[in-house]
C-alpha positions in Angstrom: -30.3 103.1 -47.9 -28.6 105.6 -45.6 -31.7 105.6 -43.4 -31.5 101.9 -43.1 -27.8 102.0 -42.1 -28.6 104.7 -39.5 -31.4 102.7 -38.0 -29.1 99.6 -37.9 -26.3 101.6 -36.2 -28.8 103.0 -33.7 -30.3 99.6 -32.9 -26.9 98.0 -32.5 -25.8 100.6 -30.1 -29.1 100.3 -28.2 -29.0 96.5 -27.8 -25.2 96.3 -27.1 -25.5 98.9 -24.3 -28.7 97.4 -22.9 -27.3 93.9 -22.6 -24.2 95.1 -20.8 -26.0 97.5 -18.4 -28.7 95.2 -17.0 -26.3 92.9 -15.2 -26.8 92.8 -11.4 -24.3 95.2 -9.9 -23.7 97.9 -7.3 -24.7 100.7 -9.6 -28.1 99.2 -10.4 -28.7 98.3 -6.8 -28.0 101.9 -5.8 -30.3 103.3 -8.4 -33.0 100.9 -7.3 -32.4 101.8 -3.6 -32.8 105.5 -4.3 -36.0 104.8 -6.3 -37.4 102.9 -3.4 -36.5 105.8 -1.1 -37.8 108.3 -3.6 -34.8 110.4 -2.8 -33.3 112.6 -5.5 -34.2 109.9 -8.1 -34.0 112.3 -11.0 -30.5 113.5 -10.1 -29.3 109.9 -9.8 -30.9 108.8 -13.0 -29.6 111.9 -14.9 -26.0 111.4 -13.6 -25.8 107.7 -14.4 -27.3 108.1 -17.9 -25.2 111.2 -18.7 -22.1 109.5 -17.5 -22.7 106.5 -19.7 -23.4 108.8 -22.7 -20.1 110.8 -22.1 -18.0 107.6 -21.7 -19.5 105.9 -24.7 -19.1 109.0 -26.8 -15.5 109.4 -25.6 -14.8 105.7 -26.3 -16.2 105.8 -29.8 -14.3 109.0 -30.6 -11.1 107.8 -29.1 -11.3 104.4 -30.7 -12.2 106.0 -34.1 -9.1 108.2 -33.9 -6.9 105.3 -32.8 -8.3 103.2 -35.7 -7.9 105.8 -38.4 -5.7 104.4 -41.1 -5.2 101.2 -39.1 -7.5 98.6 -40.6 -5.6 95.8 -39.0 -6.1 97.3 -35.5 -9.8 97.6 -36.3 -9.9 94.0 -37.2 -8.1 93.0 -34.0 -10.3 95.0 -31.8 -13.5 93.7 -33.5 -12.1 90.2 -32.9 -11.3 90.9 -29.2 -14.7 92.5 -28.8 -16.4 89.4 -30.2 -14.4 87.2 -27.9 -15.3 89.4 -24.9 -19.0 89.5 -25.7 -18.9 85.7 -26.3 -17.4 85.2 -22.8 -19.9 87.6 -21.3 -22.8 85.9 -23.0 -21.7 82.4 -21.8 -21.3 83.8 -18.3 -24.8 85.2 -18.4 -26.2 81.9 -19.6 -24.3 80.2 -16.8 -25.8 82.6 -14.3 -29.2 81.8 -15.6 -28.9 78.3 -14.1 -28.4 79.7 -10.6 -30.6 81.6 -8.2 -29.8 85.4 -8.0 -31.7 88.5 -7.0 -31.2 92.2 -6.9 -31.9 93.4 -3.3 -32.2 97.0 -2.2 -33.8 98.3 1.0 -35.6 101.6 1.3 -34.4 102.5 4.8 -31.5 104.7 5.9 -30.7 108.2 6.8 -31.8 110.9 4.3 -29.0 112.5 2.3 -28.6 115.8 0.4 -28.7 115.8 -3.4 -24.9 116.4 -3.5 -24.2 113.5 -1.3 -26.5 111.2 -3.3 -24.9 112.2 -6.6 -21.4 111.8 -5.0 -22.3 108.2 -4.1 -23.7 107.6 -7.6 -20.4 108.9 -9.0 -18.5 106.5 -6.8 -20.6 103.5 -8.0 -20.3 104.6 -11.6 -16.8 106.1 -12.1 -14.8 104.0 -9.6 -16.0 100.7 -11.2 -13.4 99.4 -13.7 -16.1 97.4 -15.5 -17.8 100.7 -16.5 -14.7 101.7 -18.5 -14.3 98.2 -19.9 -17.9 98.1 -21.1 -18.5 101.7 -22.3 -15.1 103.0 -23.4 -13.4 99.8 -24.7 -16.1 97.4 -25.7 -18.9 99.7 -26.8 -16.4 102.3 -28.0 -14.6 99.8 -30.3 -17.8 98.5 -31.7 -19.1 102.0 -32.4 -15.8 103.0 -34.0 -16.3 100.4 -36.7 -19.0 102.7 -38.2 -18.1 105.6 -40.5 -19.0 109.2 -40.2 -22.4 110.1 -38.9 -23.2 106.4 -38.3 -21.0 106.6 -35.3 -23.3 109.3 -33.9 -26.3 107.1 -34.5 -24.6 104.2 -32.6 -23.7 106.5 -29.7 -27.3 107.8 -29.7 -28.6 104.3 -29.5 -26.3 103.3 -26.7 -27.1 106.5 -24.7 -30.8 105.9 -25.2 -30.5 102.4 -23.7 -28.8 103.8 -20.6 -31.4 106.5 -20.3 -34.3 104.1 -20.6 -32.8 101.6 -18.2 -31.9 104.0 -15.4 -35.2 105.8 -15.8 -37.2 102.6 -15.6 -35.1 101.3 -12.7 -35.2 104.6 -10.7 -38.8 105.8 -11.3 -40.3 102.3 -11.6 -38.5 100.9 -8.5 -41.7 100.4 -6.6 -43.1 98.3 -9.3 -39.8 96.6 -10.4 -38.4 95.7 -7.0 -40.8 92.7 -6.4 -39.9 91.4 -9.9 -36.1 91.9 -9.5 -36.3 90.2 -6.0 -37.4 87.0 -7.7 -34.5 84.7 -8.8 -36.5 83.2 -11.6 -37.0 86.7 -13.2 -33.2 87.3 -13.2 -32.6 83.8 -14.6 -34.9 84.6 -17.5 -33.2 88.0 -18.0 -29.7 86.5 -17.9 -30.8 83.9 -20.5 -32.1 86.6 -22.7 -29.0 88.8 -22.2 -26.7 85.8 -22.8 -28.3 85.0 -26.1 -28.3 88.6 -27.3 -24.6 88.9 -26.4 -23.8 85.8 -28.4 -25.6 87.3 -31.4 -23.7 90.6 -31.0 -20.5 88.6 -30.7 -21.3 86.8 -34.0 -21.9 90.2 -35.7 -18.5 91.6 -34.5 -16.8 88.4 -35.5 -18.2 88.6 -39.0 -17.0 92.2 -39.1 -13.5 91.1 -38.0 -13.4 88.3 -40.6 -14.4 90.8 -43.3 -11.4 92.9 -42.5 -8.9 90.1 -42.8 
């Protein structure tokens, strides 16, 4: 039974992180650009994935400490997370009706590894949505689990980030033509939107169970 719970926690962390991270944004465009340039791709992928893992872990730990002995706060956060995911999901479904594409060119002046990582840090750590997604939303969701199940949730969420950034960076040459097609992003947004609504329903059920 414990193994089933661990698998569920891992899968929930994986899917929640994945649906939040694949949205078109400056960070994804930068990773794709570096992949196209084949310039310090490993360093960029490692930094982005590690940053997500640290922020998610900190979010889960911080939220868990804040929620300790406060079941009503846990219920409120689960409810807010459900509402937030629902809004994100509906927004993604709305985007799926419009044309959009992820563009990144391979040109430009060659930079040192330190400069490339510094730019990655800017796109990652200076983006308020990163903290909203990883620390608050994913963190509050992971904090709902008890004991070692939190670690499984964090592992799943961190795995999603690692898989996504690795695929985007090292598979840029293959993925760029796909991501340049608005139809591909419409399909992805529809899938992300539907998944977010499912996760929102799961959080809402958890919130209602705590009332």
